[in-house]
C-alpha positions in Angstrom: 146.7 89.5 136.2 144.5 90.2 133.1 141.6 87.8 132.8 142.2 87.2 129.1 145.8 86.2 129.7 145.0 83.8 132.6 144.6 80.0 132.2 141.7 78.4 134.0 141.1 74.7 134.6 137.5 73.8 135.0 137.5 70.6 136.9 135.0 68.0 138.1 135.5 64.8 140.1 133.2 61.8 140.6 133.7 59.9 143.9 132.7 56.9 145.9 130.8 59.1 148.3 130.5 62.7 149.7 133.2 62.7 152.4 136.9 62.3 151.7 137.3 62.6 155.5 135.5 59.3 155.9 137.6 57.5 153.3 135.6 58.2 150.1 137.8 58.4 147.1 137.9 59.8 143.5 136.7 57.5 140.7 136.9 60.0 137.8 138.7 63.2 137.1 137.8 65.6 134.2 139.4 68.9 133.5 139.2 71.4 130.7 141.9 74.2 130.4 140.7 77.4 128.8 142.3 80.8 128.2 139.8 83.6 127.3 137.0 81.8 125.4 139.3 79.2 123.9 139.8 75.7 125.0 143.5 74.8 125.2 143.5 71.2 126.5 141.6 68.4 128.2 142.5 65.9 130.9 140.4 62.9 131.7 140.9 59.6 133.6 138.8 57.0 135.4 140.5 56.3 138.7 140.6 53.0 140.6 139.7 54.1 144.2 141.1 50.9 145.9 137.7 50.4 147.4 134.3 49.2 146.0 132.1 51.9 144.6 128.9 51.9 146.7 125.6 51.2 144.8 124.2 54.7 145.7 127.3 56.4 144.1 127.0 54.1 141.0 123.4 55.1 140.6 124.4 58.8 140.4 127.5 58.7 138.1 127.0 55.3 136.5 130.6 54.3 137.1 130.8 50.7 138.1 133.5 48.6 139.7 133.9 46.8 136.3 134.6 50.1 134.5 137.5 50.9 136.8 139.1 47.5 136.9 142.0 48.5 134.6 142.0 52.2 135.6 145.1 53.7 137.3 145.0 54.6 141.0 145.2 58.3 141.9 148.9 57.9 142.8 149.5 57.0 139.1 147.8 60.1 137.8 148.8 62.5 140.5 151.9 64.0 138.8 150.5 64.4 135.3 147.3 65.9 136.8 149.3 68.3 139.0 151.3 69.4 135.9 148.1 70.0 134.0 146.8 72.2 136.9 150.1 74.1 137.4 150.0 77.8 136.7 146.2 78.0 136.4 143.2 79.1 138.4 141.0 76.1 139.3 137.2 76.5 138.7 134.5 74.1 139.8 130.9 73.9 140.7 130.8 73.6 144.5 134.6 74.0 144.4 135.2 73.2 148.0 134.0 69.6 147.3 136.3 69.0 144.4 139.3 70.8 145.9 138.8 68.9 149.2 138.9 65.6 147.4 141.8 66.5 145.2 143.8 67.7 148.2 143.0 64.5 150.1 144.2 62.4 147.1 147.3 64.5 146.5 148.3 64.2 150.2 147.6 60.4 150.1 149.9 60.3 147.0 152.6 62.1 149.0 152.5 65.4 147.0 150.8 67.8 149.4 147.9 70.2 148.9 147.4 72.2 145.7 148.9 75.7 145.7 146.6 77.2 143.0 143.7 79.6 143.5 140.2 78.1 143.2 137.0 79.7 142.1 133.4 78.4 142.8 130.9 78.9 140.0 128.1 78.8 142.7 129.6 81.9 144.4 130.1 83.7 141.1 126.5 82.9 140.0 125.1 84.2 143.2 126.7 87.6 142.4 125.5 87.5 138.8 122.0 86.3 139.6 121.1 86.7 143.3 117.8 85.2 144.4 117.7 82.0 142.4 116.0 79.2 144.3 119.0 76.9 143.8 122.5 77.2 142.4 122.9 73.6 141.3 124.6 72.8 138.0 121.2 71.8 136.6 119.6 75.1 137.7 122.4 77.2 136.4 122.6 75.4 133.1 118.8 76.0 132.8 119.2 79.7 133.7 122.0 80.3 131.2 120.4 78.0 128.6 123.3 75.6 128.5 122.7 72.0 127.4 123.7 69.3 129.8 125.2 66.3 128.2 126.7 63.5 130.2 125.4 64.7 133.6 127.2 63.3 136.6 130.2 62.3 134.6 133.3 64.5 134.9 133.7 65.7 131.3 130.0 66.3 130.8 129.8 68.4 134.0 133.0 70.2 133.1 131.7 71.2 129.7 128.6 72.7 131.2 130.7 74.4 134.0 133.0 76.0 131.4 130.0 77.7 129.8 128.5 78.7 133.2 131.9 80.1 134.3 132.3 82.1 131.0 128.7 83.5 131.4 129.5 84.6 134.9 132.7 86.3 134.0 131.0 88.1 131.1 128.2 89.3 133.3 130.6 90.4 136.1 132.8 92.3 133.6 129.7 94.0 132.2 128.8 95.1 135.7 132.3 96.4 136.2 132.9 94.1 139.1 135.9 92.2 137.7 138.9 93.4 135.7 141.5 91.0 137.0 142.1 87.6 138.4 142.4 89.1 141.8 138.9 90.7 141.5 137.5 87.4 140.4 139.0 85.5 143.3 137.6 88.1 145.8 134.2 87.5 144.4 134.2 83.7 144.0 137.3 82.3 145.6 137.4 79.2 147.8 
């Protein structure tokens, strides 16, 4: 499929911890749908995880138990989020983390794993700029001269990741490495 005709959803989740396998849960989901260089739609929700948010997680993303008191549980947002993601290619910084948490939450909600391809901006950036000391969101934003606003909140991180993704795609196209979605998935798929 042609890159300019494809829809991508750049996604970021904030969580109660680092390991969905140990019971950590999503507390915020942000997603920006783009086609070409144009934003099509946004999806955002705080999510009540059903467990307290540990202080160490609160220090990072600044989402408190008080903030999620009236928020829906993941089961309540699962279907609308899944519809938002349908027919797209998912993109995330350290995509295995976000996709792992999403799949765990979708399974918990009784919907099963996602069936959309996923791209990792870390893998794409390594192809575009091999040899960087780190490939963190902060480092890539600095490299591509992208402002970081709302760091460690899902929409702020999504906004930066959209721009990083677009810079990577532009550079890979200029190198002649990608002409289609399939090329992109071979170079940065999860």
